[in-house]
PyMOL Python script that loads the backbone (N, CA, C, O; Angstrom):
from pymol import cmd

cmd.read_pdbstr("""\
ATOM      1  N   UNK A   1      -1.963  -1.282  22.181  1.00  0.00           N
ATOM      2  CA  UNK A   1      -1.896  -0.842  20.797  1.00  0.00           C
ATOM      3  C   UNK A   1      -2.390  -1.977  19.888  1.00  0.00           C
ATOM      4  O   UNK A   1      -1.980  -3.127  20.040  1.00  0.00           O
ATOM      5  N   UNK A   2      -3.259  -1.641  18.962  1.00  0.00           N
ATOM      6  CA  UNK A   2      -3.810  -2.610  18.024  1.00  0.00           C
ATOM      7  C   UNK A   2      -2.873  -2.726  16.824  1.00  0.00           C
ATOM      8  O   UNK A   2      -2.486  -1.722  16.226  1.00  0.00           O
ATOM      9  N   UNK A   3      -2.519  -3.944  16.486  1.00  0.00           N
ATOM     10  CA  UNK A   3      -1.708  -4.185  15.295  1.00  0.00           C
ATOM     11  C   UNK A   3      -2.644  -4.536  14.142  1.00  0.00           C
ATOM     12  O   UNK A   3      -3.600  -5.292  14.318  1.00  0.00           O
ATOM     13  N   UNK A   4      -2.372  -3.999  12.996  1.00  0.00           N
ATOM     14  CA  UNK A   4      -3.149  -4.280  11.801  1.00  0.00           C
ATOM     15  C   UNK A   4      -2.624  -5.534  11.124  1.00  0.00           C
ATOM     16  O   UNK A   4      -1.430  -5.824  11.191  1.00  0.00           O
ATOM     17  N   UNK A   5      -3.490  -6.261  10.486  1.00  0.00           N
ATOM     18  CA  UNK A   5      -3.087  -7.411   9.675  1.00  0.00           C
ATOM     19  C   UNK A   5      -2.963  -6.956   8.232  1.00  0.00           C
ATOM     20  O   UNK A   5      -3.785  -6.180   7.745  1.00  0.00           O
ATOM     21  N   UNK A   6      -1.937  -7.439   7.552  1.00  0.00           N
ATOM     22  CA  UNK A   6      -1.727  -7.103   6.147  1.00  0.00           C
ATOM     23  C   UNK A   6      -1.756  -8.397   5.340  1.00  0.00           C
ATOM     24  O   UNK A   6      -0.946  -9.298   5.557  1.00  0.00           O
ATOM     25  N   UNK A   7      -2.693  -8.472   4.416  1.00  0.00           N
ATOM     26  CA  UNK A   7      -2.802  -9.634   3.528  1.00  0.00           C
ATOM     27  C   UNK A   7      -2.359  -9.187   2.143  1.00  0.00           C
ATOM     28  O   UNK A   7      -2.908  -8.235   1.587  1.00  0.00           O
ATOM     29  N   UNK A   8      -1.368  -9.872   1.588  1.00  0.00           N
ATOM     30  CA  UNK A   8      -0.883  -9.551   0.255  1.00  0.00           C
ATOM     31  C   UNK A   8      -1.471 -10.534  -0.759  1.00  0.00           C
ATOM     32  O   UNK A   8      -1.472 -11.745  -0.542  1.00  0.00           O
ATOM     33  N   UNK A   9      -1.959  -9.999  -1.845  1.00  0.00           N
ATOM     34  CA  UNK A   9      -2.425 -10.842  -2.950  1.00  0.00           C
ATOM     35  C   UNK A   9      -1.230 -11.647  -3.458  1.00  0.00           C
ATOM     36  O   UNK A   9      -0.099 -11.161  -3.426  1.00  0.00           O
ATOM     37  N   UNK A  10      -1.467 -12.856  -3.920  1.00  0.00           N
ATOM     38  CA  UNK A  10      -0.348 -13.701  -4.370  1.00  0.00           C
ATOM     39  C   UNK A  10       0.442 -13.064  -5.509  1.00  0.00           C
ATOM     40  O   UNK A  10       1.623 -13.369  -5.676  1.00  0.00           O
ATOM     41  N   UNK A  11      -0.177 -12.193  -6.291  1.00  0.00           N
ATOM     42  CA  UNK A  11       0.536 -11.477  -7.350  1.00  0.00           C
ATOM     43  C   UNK A  11       1.620 -10.578  -6.760  1.00  0.00           C
ATOM     44  O   UNK A  11       2.681 -10.412  -7.361  1.00  0.00           O
ATOM     45  N   UNK A  12       1.358  -9.992  -5.577  1.00  0.00           N
ATOM     46  CA  UNK A  12       2.324  -9.113  -4.918  1.00  0.00           C
ATOM     47  C   UNK A  12       3.562  -9.911  -4.528  1.00  0.00           C
ATOM     48  O   UNK A  12       4.687  -9.442  -4.698  1.00  0.00           O
ATOM     49  N   UNK A  13       3.354 -11.112  -4.009  1.00  0.00           N
ATOM     50  CA  UNK A  13       4.485 -11.964  -3.630  1.00  0.00           C
ATOM     51  C   UNK A  13       5.367 -12.293  -4.840  1.00  0.00           C
ATOM     52  O   UNK A  13       6.585 -12.412  -4.710  1.00  0.00           O
ATOM     53  N   UNK A  14       4.749 -12.437  -6.005  1.00  0.00           N
ATOM     54  CA  UNK A  14       5.500 -12.758  -7.217  1.00  0.00           C
ATOM     55  C   UNK A  14       6.271 -11.562  -7.759  1.00  0.00           C
ATOM     56  O   UNK A  14       7.369 -11.724  -8.292  1.00  0.00           O
ATOM     57  N   UNK A  15       5.706 -10.353  -7.630  1.00  0.00           N
ATOM     58  CA  UNK A  15       6.338  -9.181  -8.219  1.00  0.00           C
ATOM     59  C   UNK A  15       7.431  -8.591  -7.323  1.00  0.00           C
ATOM     60  O   UNK A  15       8.351  -7.949  -7.829  1.00  0.00           O
ATOM     61  N   UNK A  16       7.350  -8.794  -6.009  1.00  0.00           N
ATOM     62  CA  UNK A  16       8.320  -8.178  -5.086  1.00  0.00           C
ATOM     63  C   UNK A  16       9.783  -8.457  -5.454  1.00  0.00           C
ATOM     64  O   UNK A  16      10.584  -7.521  -5.443  1.00  0.00           O
ATOM     65  N   UNK A  17      10.169  -9.695  -5.778  1.00  0.00           N
ATOM     66  CA  UNK A  17      11.571  -9.935  -6.132  1.00  0.00           C
ATOM     67  C   UNK A  17      12.015  -9.203  -7.402  1.00  0.00           C
ATOM     68  O   UNK A  17      13.212  -9.026  -7.629  1.00  0.00           O
ATOM     69  N   UNK A  18      11.061  -8.781  -8.224  1.00  0.00           N
ATOM     70  CA  UNK A  18      11.377  -8.106  -9.482  1.00  0.00           C
ATOM     71  C   UNK A  18      11.426  -6.584  -9.349  1.00  0.00           C
ATOM     72  O   UNK A  18      11.833  -5.893 -10.283  1.00  0.00           O
ATOM     73  N   UNK A  19      11.016  -6.061  -8.197  1.00  0.00           N
ATOM     74  CA  UNK A  19      10.973  -4.609  -7.994  1.00  0.00           C
ATOM     75  C   UNK A  19      12.372  -4.044  -7.799  1.00  0.00           C
ATOM     76  O   UNK A  19      13.255  -4.735  -7.291  1.00  0.00           O
ATOM     77  N   UNK A  20      12.582  -2.781  -8.204  1.00  0.00           N
ATOM     78  CA  UNK A  20      13.847  -2.118  -7.877  1.00  0.00           C
ATOM     79  C   UNK A  20      14.025  -2.072  -6.359  1.00  0.00           C
ATOM     80  O   UNK A  20      13.042  -1.969  -5.625  1.00  0.00           O
ATOM     81  N   UNK A  21      15.254  -2.148  -5.891  1.00  0.00           N
ATOM     82  CA  UNK A  21      15.512  -2.246  -4.448  1.00  0.00           C
ATOM     83  C   UNK A  21      14.937  -1.070  -3.668  1.00  0.00           C
ATOM     84  O   UNK A  21      14.419  -1.268  -2.570  1.00  0.00           O
ATOM     85  N   UNK A  22      15.012   0.154  -4.205  1.00  0.00           N
ATOM     86  CA  UNK A  22      14.486   1.306  -3.470  1.00  0.00           C
ATOM     87  C   UNK A  22      12.964   1.247  -3.343  1.00  0.00           C
ATOM     88  O   UNK A  22      12.411   1.718  -2.349  1.00  0.00           O
ATOM     89  N   UNK A  23      12.282   0.675  -4.336  1.00  0.00           N
ATOM     90  CA  UNK A  23      10.827   0.513  -4.269  1.00  0.00           C
ATOM     91  C   UNK A  23      10.480  -0.547  -3.227  1.00  0.00           C
ATOM     92  O   UNK A  23       9.544  -0.370  -2.448  1.00  0.00           O
ATOM     93  N   UNK A  24      11.222  -1.630  -3.212  1.00  0.00           N
ATOM     94  CA  UNK A  24      10.990  -2.689  -2.232  1.00  0.00           C
ATOM     95  C   UNK A  24      11.224  -2.184  -0.808  1.00  0.00           C
ATOM     96  O   UNK A  24      10.466  -2.526   0.100  1.00  0.00           O
ATOM     97  N   UNK A  25      12.259  -1.379  -0.606  1.00  0.00           N
ATOM     98  CA  UNK A  25      12.522  -0.806   0.726  1.00  0.00           C
ATOM     99  C   UNK A  25      11.388   0.106   1.168  1.00  0.00           C
ATOM    100  O   UNK A  25      10.980   0.074   2.329  1.00  0.00           O
ATOM    101  N   UNK A  26      10.878   0.921   0.248  1.00  0.00           N
ATOM    102  CA  UNK A  26       9.782   1.818   0.617  1.00  0.00           C
ATOM    103  C   UNK A  26       8.510   1.024   0.889  1.00  0.00           C
ATOM    104  O   UNK A  26       7.720   1.405   1.753  1.00  0.00           O
ATOM    105  N   UNK A  27       8.299  -0.082   0.161  1.00  0.00           N
ATOM    106  CA  UNK A  27       7.143  -0.935   0.429  1.00  0.00           C
ATOM    107  C   UNK A  27       7.258  -1.558   1.821  1.00  0.00           C
ATOM    108  O   UNK A  27       6.263  -1.646   2.541  1.00  0.00           O
ATOM    109  N   UNK A  28       8.444  -1.984   2.200  1.00  0.00           N
ATOM    110  CA  UNK A  28       8.649  -2.546   3.539  1.00  0.00           C
ATOM    111  C   UNK A  28       8.378  -1.483   4.613  1.00  0.00           C
ATOM    112  O   UNK A  28       7.795  -1.793   5.651  1.00  0.00           O
ATOM    113  N   UNK A  29       8.795  -0.236   4.373  1.00  0.00           N
ATOM    114  CA  UNK A  29       8.489   0.864   5.296  1.00  0.00           C
ATOM    115  C   UNK A  29       6.983   1.086   5.354  1.00  0.00           C
ATOM    116  O   UNK A  29       6.421   1.264   6.435  1.00  0.00           O
ATOM    117  N   UNK A  30       6.331   1.076   4.200  1.00  0.00           N
ATOM    118  CA  UNK A  30       4.882   1.249   4.117  1.00  0.00           C
ATOM    119  C   UNK A  30       4.184   0.179   4.956  1.00  0.00           C
ATOM    120  O   UNK A  30       3.291   0.488   5.745  1.00  0.00           O
ATOM    121  N   UNK A  31       4.596  -1.085   4.783  1.00  0.00           N
ATOM    122  CA  UNK A  31       3.982  -2.180   5.544  1.00  0.00           C
ATOM    123  C   UNK A  31       4.205  -2.000   7.040  1.00  0.00           C
ATOM    124  O   UNK A  31       3.299  -2.249   7.835  1.00  0.00           O
ATOM    125  N   UNK A  32       5.394  -1.573   7.427  1.00  0.00           N
ATOM    126  CA  UNK A  32       5.691  -1.371   8.840  1.00  0.00           C
ATOM    127  C   UNK A  32       4.787  -0.302   9.453  1.00  0.00           C
ATOM    128  O   UNK A  32       4.251  -0.491  10.545  1.00  0.00           O
ATOM    129  N   UNK A  33       4.620   0.813   8.754  1.00  0.00           N
ATOM    130  CA  UNK A  33       3.744   1.888   9.244  1.00  0.00           C
ATOM    131  C   UNK A  33       2.300   1.416   9.364  1.00  0.00           C
ATOM    132  O   UNK A  33       1.643   1.665  10.375  1.00  0.00           O
ATOM    133  N   UNK A  34       1.811   0.738   8.337  1.00  0.00           N
ATOM    134  CA  UNK A  34       0.423   0.271   8.346  1.00  0.00           C
ATOM    135  C   UNK A  34       0.220  -0.782   9.427  1.00  0.00           C
ATOM    136  O   UNK A  34      -0.796  -0.763  10.123  1.00  0.00           O
ATOM    137  N   UNK A  35       1.156  -1.687   9.576  1.00  0.00           N
ATOM    138  CA  UNK A  35       1.042  -2.742  10.584  1.00  0.00           C
ATOM    139  C   UNK A  35       0.973  -2.158  11.995  1.00  0.00           C
ATOM    140  O   UNK A  35       0.170  -2.597  12.818  1.00  0.00           O
ATOM    141  N   UNK A  36       1.811  -1.178  12.262  1.00  0.00           N
ATOM    142  CA  UNK A  36       1.876  -0.615  13.619  1.00  0.00           C
ATOM    143  C   UNK A  36       0.806   0.422  13.916  1.00  0.00           C
ATOM    144  O   UNK A  36       0.292   0.479  15.033  1.00  0.00           O
ATOM    145  N   UNK A  37       0.461   1.248  12.920  1.00  0.00           N
ATOM    146  CA  UNK A  37      -0.397   2.405  13.181  1.00  0.00           C
ATOM    147  C   UNK A  37      -1.658   2.480  12.334  1.00  0.00           C
ATOM    148  O   UNK A  37      -2.523   3.314  12.600  1.00  0.00           O
ATOM    149  N   UNK A  38      -1.784   1.629  11.321  1.00  0.00           N
ATOM    150  CA  UNK A  38      -2.942   1.675  10.442  1.00  0.00           C
ATOM    151  C   UNK A  38      -2.733   2.616   9.274  1.00  0.00           C
ATOM    152  O   UNK A  38      -1.818   3.439   9.289  1.00  0.00           O
ATOM    153  N   UNK A  39      -3.583   2.498   8.257  1.00  0.00           N
ATOM    154  CA  UNK A  39      -3.416   3.302   7.049  1.00  0.00           C
ATOM    155  C   UNK A  39      -3.614   4.800   7.257  1.00  0.00           C
ATOM    156  O   UNK A  39      -3.131   5.595   6.451  1.00  0.00           O
ATOM    157  N   UNK A  40      -4.306   5.202   8.309  1.00  0.00           N
ATOM    158  CA  UNK A  40      -4.498   6.635   8.581  1.00  0.00           C
ATOM    159  C   UNK A  40      -3.163   7.343   8.826  1.00  0.00           C
ATOM    160  O   UNK A  40      -3.032   8.532   8.535  1.00  0.00           O
ATOM    161  N   UNK A  41      -2.190   6.633   9.349  1.00  0.00           N
ATOM    162  CA  UNK A  41      -0.868   7.203   9.648  1.00  0.00           C
ATOM    163  C   UNK A  41      -0.154   7.661   8.377  1.00  0.00           C
ATOM    164  O   UNK A  41       0.688   8.557   8.432  1.00  0.00           O
ATOM    165  N   UNK A  42      -0.486   7.050   7.224  1.00  0.00           N
ATOM    166  CA  UNK A  42       0.168   7.393   5.965  1.00  0.00           C
ATOM    167  C   UNK A  42      -0.042   8.858   5.584  1.00  0.00           C
ATOM    168  O   UNK A  42       0.773   9.435   4.864  1.00  0.00           O
ATOM    169  N   UNK A  43      -1.126   9.458   6.060  1.00  0.00           N
ATOM    170  CA  UNK A  43      -1.411  10.871   5.753  1.00  0.00           C
ATOM    171  C   UNK A  43      -0.363  11.805   6.344  1.00  0.00           C
ATOM    172  O   UNK A  43      -0.205  12.933   5.876  1.00  0.00           O
ATOM    173  N   UNK A  44       0.352  11.348   7.364  1.00  0.00           N
ATOM    174  CA  UNK A  44       1.391  12.164   7.998  1.00  0.00           C
ATOM    175  C   UNK A  44       2.698  12.160   7.209  1.00  0.00           C
ATOM    176  O   UNK A  44       3.623  12.903   7.535  1.00  0.00           O
ATOM    177  N   UNK A  45       2.775  11.329   6.177  1.00  0.00           N
ATOM    178  CA  UNK A  45       3.985  11.206   5.368  1.00  0.00           C
ATOM    179  C   UNK A  45       3.652  11.609   3.926  1.00  0.00           C
ATOM    180  O   UNK A  45       3.165  10.782   3.155  1.00  0.00           O
ATOM    181  N   UNK A  46       3.910  12.875   3.554  1.00  0.00           N
ATOM    182  CA  UNK A  46       3.522  13.343   2.227  1.00  0.00           C
ATOM    183  C   UNK A  46       4.201  12.585   1.087  1.00  0.00           C
ATOM    184  O   UNK A  46       3.690  12.589  -0.033  1.00  0.00           O
ATOM    185  N   UNK A  47       5.330  11.940   1.339  1.00  0.00           N
ATOM    186  CA  UNK A  47       6.020  11.190   0.299  1.00  0.00           C
ATOM    187  C   UNK A  47       5.210  10.016  -0.232  1.00  0.00           C
ATOM    188  O   UNK A  47       5.411   9.588  -1.368  1.00  0.00           O
ATOM    189  N   UNK A  48       4.292   9.490   0.582  1.00  0.00           N
ATOM    190  CA  UNK A  48       3.454   8.386   0.131  1.00  0.00           C
ATOM    191  C   UNK A  48       2.284   8.873  -0.729  1.00  0.00           C
ATOM    192  O   UNK A  48       1.707   8.096  -1.489  1.00  0.00           O
ATOM    193  N   UNK A  49       1.937  10.143  -0.612  1.00  0.00           N
ATOM    194  CA  UNK A  49       0.835  10.736  -1.382  1.00  0.00           C
ATOM    195  C   UNK A  49      -0.361   9.778  -1.407  1.00  0.00           C
ATOM    196  O   UNK A  49      -0.899   9.461  -2.468  1.00  0.00           O
ATOM    197  N   UNK A  50      -0.765   9.324  -0.213  1.00  0.00           N
ATOM    198  CA  UNK A  50      -1.862   8.367  -0.082  1.00  0.00           C
ATOM    199  C   UNK A  50      -3.178   9.028  -0.481  1.00  0.00           C
ATOM    200  O   UNK A  50      -3.495  10.124  -0.019  1.00  0.00           O
ATOM    201  N   UNK A  51      -3.942   8.355  -1.342  1.00  0.00           N
ATOM    202  CA  UNK A  51      -5.191   8.953  -1.815  1.00  0.00           C
ATOM    203  C   UNK A  51      -6.223   7.893  -2.146  1.00  0.00           C
ATOM    204  O   UNK A  51      -5.892   6.751  -2.468  1.00  0.00           O
ATOM    205  N   UNK A  52      -7.480   8.298  -2.061  1.00  0.00           N
ATOM    206  CA  UNK A  52      -8.592   7.434  -2.461  1.00  0.00           C
ATOM    207  C   UNK A  52      -8.646   7.395  -3.978  1.00  0.00           C
ATOM    208  O   UNK A  52      -8.357   8.389  -4.644  1.00  0.00           O
ATOM    209  N   UNK A  53      -9.017   6.240  -4.520  1.00  0.00           N
ATOM    210  CA  UNK A  53      -9.125   6.097  -5.962  1.00  0.00           C
ATOM    211  C   UNK A  53     -10.578   6.237  -6.396  1.00  0.00           C
ATOM    212  O   UNK A  53     -11.497   6.119  -5.586  1.00  0.00           O
ATOM    213  N   UNK A  54     -10.770   6.490  -7.684  1.00  0.00           N
ATOM    214  CA  UNK A  54     -12.111   6.720  -8.224  1.00  0.00           C
ATOM    215  C   UNK A  54     -12.388   5.737  -9.358  1.00  0.00           C
ATOM    216  O   UNK A  54     -11.538   4.923  -9.719  1.00  0.00           O
ATOM    217  N   UNK A  55     -13.579   5.829  -9.900  1.00  0.00           N
ATOM    218  CA  UNK A  55     -13.953   4.995 -11.045  1.00  0.00           C
ATOM    219  C   UNK A  55     -14.073   3.534 -10.664  1.00  0.00           C
ATOM    220  O   UNK A  55     -14.675   3.197  -9.644  1.00  0.00           O
ATOM    221  N   UNK A  56     -13.495   2.662 -11.488  1.00  0.00           N
ATOM    222  CA  UNK A  56     -13.616   1.223 -11.233  1.00  0.00           C
ATOM    223  C   UNK A  56     -12.862   0.798  -9.978  1.00  0.00           C
ATOM    224  O   UNK A  56     -13.077  -0.305  -9.477  1.00  0.00           O
ATOM    225  N   UNK A  57     -11.987   1.650  -9.467  1.00  0.00           N
ATOM    226  CA  UNK A  57     -11.221   1.353  -8.251  1.00  0.00           C
ATOM    227  C   UNK A  57     -11.783   2.089  -7.021  1.00  0.00           C
ATOM    228  O   UNK A  57     -11.093   2.230  -6.011  1.00  0.00           O
ATOM    229  N   UNK A  58     -13.016   2.546  -7.110  1.00  0.00           N
ATOM    230  CA  UNK A  58     -13.635   3.226  -5.970  1.00  0.00           C
ATOM    231  C   UNK A  58     -13.646   2.301  -4.762  1.00  0.00           C
ATOM    232  O   UNK A  58     -13.968   1.120  -4.887  1.00  0.00           O
ATOM    233  N   UNK A  59     -13.298   2.825  -3.604  1.00  0.00           N
ATOM    234  CA  UNK A  59     -13.210   2.031  -2.377  1.00  0.00           C
ATOM    235  C   UNK A  59     -11.794   1.548  -2.104  1.00  0.00           C
ATOM    236  O   UNK A  59     -11.511   1.023  -1.027  1.00  0.00           O
ATOM    237  N   UNK A  60     -10.904   1.725  -3.076  1.00  0.00           N
ATOM    238  CA  UNK A  60      -9.502   1.355  -2.903  1.00  0.00           C
ATOM    239  C   UNK A  60      -8.670   2.614  -2.721  1.00  0.00           C
ATOM    240  O   UNK A  60      -9.122   3.721  -3.014  1.00  0.00           O
ATOM    241  N   UNK A  61      -7.442   2.429  -2.230  1.00  0.00           N
ATOM    242  CA  UNK A  61      -6.531   3.545  -2.016  1.00  0.00           C
ATOM    243  C   UNK A  61      -5.206   3.256  -2.697  1.00  0.00           C
ATOM    244  O   UNK A  61      -4.898   2.111  -3.025  1.00  0.00           O
ATOM    245  N   UNK A  62      -4.430   4.306  -2.905  1.00  0.00           N
ATOM    246  CA  UNK A  62      -3.134   4.193  -3.557  1.00  0.00           C
ATOM    247  C   UNK A  62      -2.104   4.957  -2.739  1.00  0.00           C
ATOM    248  O   UNK A  62      -2.377   6.056  -2.258  1.00  0.00           O
ATOM    249  N   UNK A  63      -0.923   4.374  -2.583  1.00  0.00           N
ATOM    250  CA  UNK A  63       0.213   5.048  -1.948  1.00  0.00           C
ATOM    251  C   UNK A  63       1.390   5.001  -2.912  1.00  0.00           C
ATOM    252  O   UNK A  63       1.636   3.984  -3.560  1.00  0.00           O
ATOM    253  N   UNK A  64       2.110   6.105  -2.998  1.00  0.00           N
ATOM    254  CA  UNK A  64       3.242   6.210  -3.911  1.00  0.00           C
ATOM    255  C   UNK A  64       4.485   5.568  -3.296  1.00  0.00           C
ATOM    256  O   UNK A  64       4.882   5.907  -2.181  1.00  0.00           O
ATOM    257  N   UNK A  65       5.092   4.642  -4.030  1.00  0.00           N
ATOM    258  CA  UNK A  65       6.352   4.031  -3.604  1.00  0.00           C
ATOM    259  C   UNK A  65       7.528   4.663  -4.344  1.00  0.00           C
ATOM    260  O   UNK A  65       8.658   4.640  -3.855  1.00  0.00           O
ATOM    261  N   UNK A  66       7.263   5.224  -5.513  1.00  0.00           N
ATOM    262  CA  UNK A  66       8.247   5.976  -6.300  1.00  0.00           C
ATOM    263  C   UNK A  66       7.432   6.767  -7.318  1.00  0.00           C
ATOM    264  O   UNK A  66       6.202   6.708  -7.309  1.00  0.00           O
ATOM    265  N   UNK A  67       8.103   7.500  -8.187  1.00  0.00           N
ATOM    266  CA  UNK A  67       7.353   8.206  -9.224  1.00  0.00           C
ATOM    267  C   UNK A  67       6.582   7.231 -10.105  1.00  0.00           C
ATOM    268  O   UNK A  67       5.511   7.564 -10.611  1.00  0.00           O
ATOM    269  N   UNK A  68       7.113   6.046 -10.289  1.00  0.00           N
ATOM    270  CA  UNK A  68       6.511   5.065 -11.184  1.00  0.00           C
ATOM    271  C   UNK A  68       5.596   4.067 -10.480  1.00  0.00           C
ATOM    272  O   UNK A  68       4.558   3.703 -11.032  1.00  0.00           O
ATOM    273  N   UNK A  69       5.951   3.614  -9.280  1.00  0.00           N
ATOM    274  CA  UNK A  69       5.243   2.502  -8.632  1.00  0.00           C
ATOM    275  C   UNK A  69       4.284   2.969  -7.542  1.00  0.00           C
ATOM    276  O   UNK A  69       4.568   3.899  -6.787  1.00  0.00           O
ATOM    277  N   UNK A  70       3.128   2.283  -7.488  1.00  0.00           N
ATOM    278  CA  UNK A  70       2.110   2.526  -6.469  1.00  0.00           C
ATOM    279  C   UNK A  70       1.728   1.199  -5.829  1.00  0.00           C
ATOM    280  O   UNK A  70       1.773   0.148  -6.469  1.00  0.00           O
ATOM    281  N   UNK A  71       1.355   1.265  -4.563  1.00  0.00           N
ATOM    282  CA  UNK A  71       0.741   0.107  -3.917  1.00  0.00           C
ATOM    283  C   UNK A  71      -0.755   0.418  -3.847  1.00  0.00           C
ATOM    284  O   UNK A  71      -1.155   1.482  -3.376  1.00  0.00           O
ATOM    285  N   UNK A  72      -1.573  -0.520  -4.318  1.00  0.00           N
ATOM    286  CA  UNK A  72      -3.028  -0.385  -4.328  1.00  0.00           C
ATOM    287  C   UNK A  72      -3.562  -1.288  -3.218  1.00  0.00           C
ATOM    288  O   UNK A  72      -3.205  -2.464  -3.139  1.00  0.00           O
ATOM    289  N   UNK A  73      -4.419  -0.728  -2.362  1.00  0.00           N
ATOM    290  CA  UNK A  73      -4.910  -1.518  -1.225  1.00  0.00           C
ATOM    291  C   UNK A  73      -6.318  -1.123  -0.825  1.00  0.00           C
ATOM    292  O   UNK A  73      -6.824  -0.072  -1.218  1.00  0.00           O
ATOM    293  N   UNK A  74      -6.939  -1.983  -0.038  1.00  0.00           N
ATOM    294  CA  UNK A  74      -8.233  -1.732   0.595  1.00  0.00           C
ATOM    295  C   UNK A  74      -8.055  -1.925   2.092  1.00  0.00           C
ATOM    296  O   UNK A  74      -7.304  -2.802   2.519  1.00  0.00           O
ATOM    297  N   UNK A  75      -8.728  -1.127   2.881  1.00  0.00           N
ATOM    298  CA  UNK A  75      -8.649  -1.261   4.339  1.00  0.00           C
ATOM    299  C   UNK A  75     -10.039  -1.514   4.905  1.00  0.00           C
ATOM    300  O   UNK A  75     -11.015  -0.875   4.515  1.00  0.00           O
ATOM    301  N   UNK A  76     -10.105  -2.460   5.833  1.00  0.00           N
ATOM    302  CA  UNK A  76     -11.349  -2.741   6.557  1.00  0.00           C
ATOM    303  C   UNK A  76     -11.127  -2.338   8.005  1.00  0.00           C
ATOM    304  O   UNK A  76     -10.489  -3.064   8.767  1.00  0.00           O
ATOM    305  N   UNK A  77     -11.648  -1.194   8.379  1.00  0.00           N
ATOM    306  CA  UNK A  77     -11.423  -0.672   9.728  1.00  0.00           C
ATOM    307  C   UNK A  77     -12.071  -1.509  10.816  1.00  0.00           C
ATOM    308  O   UNK A  77     -11.562  -1.572  11.936  1.00  0.00           O
ATOM    309  N   UNK A  78     -13.185  -2.152  10.502  1.00  0.00           N
ATOM    310  CA  UNK A  78     -13.882  -2.904  11.544  1.00  0.00           C
ATOM    311  C   UNK A  78     -13.128  -4.169  11.956  1.00  0.00           C
ATOM    312  O   UNK A  78     -13.351  -4.683  13.053  1.00  0.00           O
ATOM    313  N   UNK A  79     -12.239  -4.682  11.095  1.00  0.00           N
ATOM    314  CA  UNK A  79     -11.465  -5.872  11.458  1.00  0.00           C
ATOM    315  C   UNK A  79      -9.959  -5.608  11.377  1.00  0.00           C
ATOM    316  O   UNK A  79      -9.159  -6.544  11.364  1.00  0.00           O
ATOM    317  N   UNK A  80      -9.586  -4.345  11.324  1.00  0.00           N
ATOM    318  CA  UNK A  80      -8.193  -3.892  11.234  1.00  0.00           C
ATOM    319  C   UNK A  80      -7.340  -4.760  10.292  1.00  0.00           C
ATOM    320  O   UNK A  80      -6.310  -5.307  10.684  1.00  0.00           O
ATOM    321  N   UNK A  81      -7.801  -4.865   9.054  1.00  0.00           N
ATOM    322  CA  UNK A  81      -7.108  -5.645   8.032  1.00  0.00           C
ATOM    323  C   UNK A  81      -6.881  -4.778   6.801  1.00  0.00           C
ATOM    324  O   UNK A  81      -7.762  -4.023   6.390  1.00  0.00           O
ATOM    325  N   UNK A  82      -5.704  -4.894   6.226  1.00  0.00           N
ATOM    326  CA  UNK A  82      -5.384  -4.209   4.973  1.00  0.00           C
ATOM    327  C   UNK A  82      -5.115  -5.277   3.924  1.00  0.00           C
ATOM    328  O   UNK A  82      -4.320  -6.189   4.153  1.00  0.00           O
ATOM    329  N   UNK A  83      -5.768  -5.168   2.785  1.00  0.00           N
ATOM    330  CA  UNK A  83      -5.559  -6.090   1.674  1.00  0.00           C
ATOM    331  C   UNK A  83      -4.734  -5.387   0.606  1.00  0.00           C
ATOM    332  O   UNK A  83      -5.222  -4.461  -0.043  1.00  0.00           O
ATOM    333  N   UNK A  84      -3.493  -5.815   0.416  1.00  0.00           N
ATOM    334  CA  UNK A  84      -2.649  -5.257  -0.633  1.00  0.00           C
ATOM    335  C   UNK A  84      -3.010  -5.993  -1.913  1.00  0.00           C
ATOM    336  O   UNK A  84      -2.804  -7.202  -2.024  1.00  0.00           O
ATOM    337  N   UNK A  85      -3.549  -5.259  -2.877  1.00  0.00           N
ATOM    338  CA  UNK A  85      -4.041  -5.863  -4.103  1.00  0.00           C
ATOM    339  C   UNK A  85      -2.966  -5.975  -5.172  1.00  0.00           C
ATOM    340  O   UNK A  85      -2.881  -6.982  -5.875  1.00  0.00           O
ATOM    341  N   UNK A  86      -2.142  -4.934  -5.292  1.00  0.00           N
ATOM    342  CA  UNK A  86      -1.082  -4.992  -6.282  1.00  0.00           C
ATOM    343  C   UNK A  86      -0.077  -3.873  -6.066  1.00  0.00           C
ATOM    344  O   UNK A  86      -0.361  -2.864  -5.420  1.00  0.00           O
ATOM    345  N   UNK A  87       1.098  -4.082  -6.623  1.00  0.00           N
ATOM    346  CA  UNK A  87       2.108  -3.038  -6.735  1.00  0.00           C
ATOM    347  C   UNK A  87       2.348  -2.916  -8.226  1.00  0.00           C
ATOM    348  O   UNK A  87       2.752  -3.876  -8.882  1.00  0.00           O
ATOM    349  N   UNK A  88       2.100  -1.749  -8.749  1.00  0.00           N
ATOM    350  CA  UNK A  88       2.067  -1.608 -10.193  1.00  0.00           C
ATOM    351  C   UNK A  88       2.717  -0.310 -10.647  1.00  0.00           C
ATOM    352  O   UNK A  88       2.690   0.689  -9.928  1.00  0.00           O
ATOM    353  N   UNK A  89       3.302  -0.325 -11.841  1.00  0.00           N
ATOM    354  CA  UNK A  89       3.757   0.949 -12.413  1.00  0.00           C
ATOM    355  C   UNK A  89       2.537   1.837 -12.647  1.00  0.00           C
ATOM    356  O   UNK A  89       1.499   1.369 -13.114  1.00  0.00           O
ATOM    357  N   UNK A  90       2.669   3.100 -12.324  1.00  0.00           N
ATOM    358  CA  UNK A  90       1.571   4.055 -12.474  1.00  0.00           C
ATOM    359  C   UNK A  90       1.308   4.314 -13.952  1.00  0.00           C
ATOM    360  O   UNK A  90       2.249   4.480 -14.727  1.00  0.00           O
ATOM    361  N   UNK A  91       0.054   4.349 -14.344  1.00  0.00           N
ATOM    362  CA  UNK A  91      -0.329   4.630 -15.723  1.00  0.00           C
ATOM    363  C   UNK A  91      -0.519   6.138 -15.890  1.00  0.00           C
ATOM    364  O   UNK A  91      -1.378   6.728 -15.234  1.00  0.00           O
ATOM    365  N   UNK A  92       0.260   6.756 -16.746  1.00  0.00           N
ATOM    366  CA  UNK A  92       0.133   8.198 -16.975  1.00  0.00           C
ATOM    367  C   UNK A  92      -0.705   8.487 -18.191  1.00  0.00           C
ATOM    368  O   UNK A  92      -0.917   9.651 -18.533  1.00  0.00           O
TER     369      UNK A  92
END
""", "prot")
cmd.dss("prot")
cmd.show_as("cartoon", "prot")
cmd.util.cbc("prot")
cmd.orient("prot")
């Protein structure tokens, strides 16, 4: 089984301690799924509502951690690496 590498932007490390506990727990679950099975596995969990982004964020993806928070990431399948760019409140 191939394990994926997850690289977090330094901004993510700074914001994690400030996140609500339920958002942090879901992010840890998200990382566990991606690490073990890759980002394709997220499609099997409708609660993450994983989707491709458009516009200036084309090529990036978003997964729902709560109604308010999203994790924004890019995946490189050829080197099995996921780059977590940010965890941010969703803009409505």
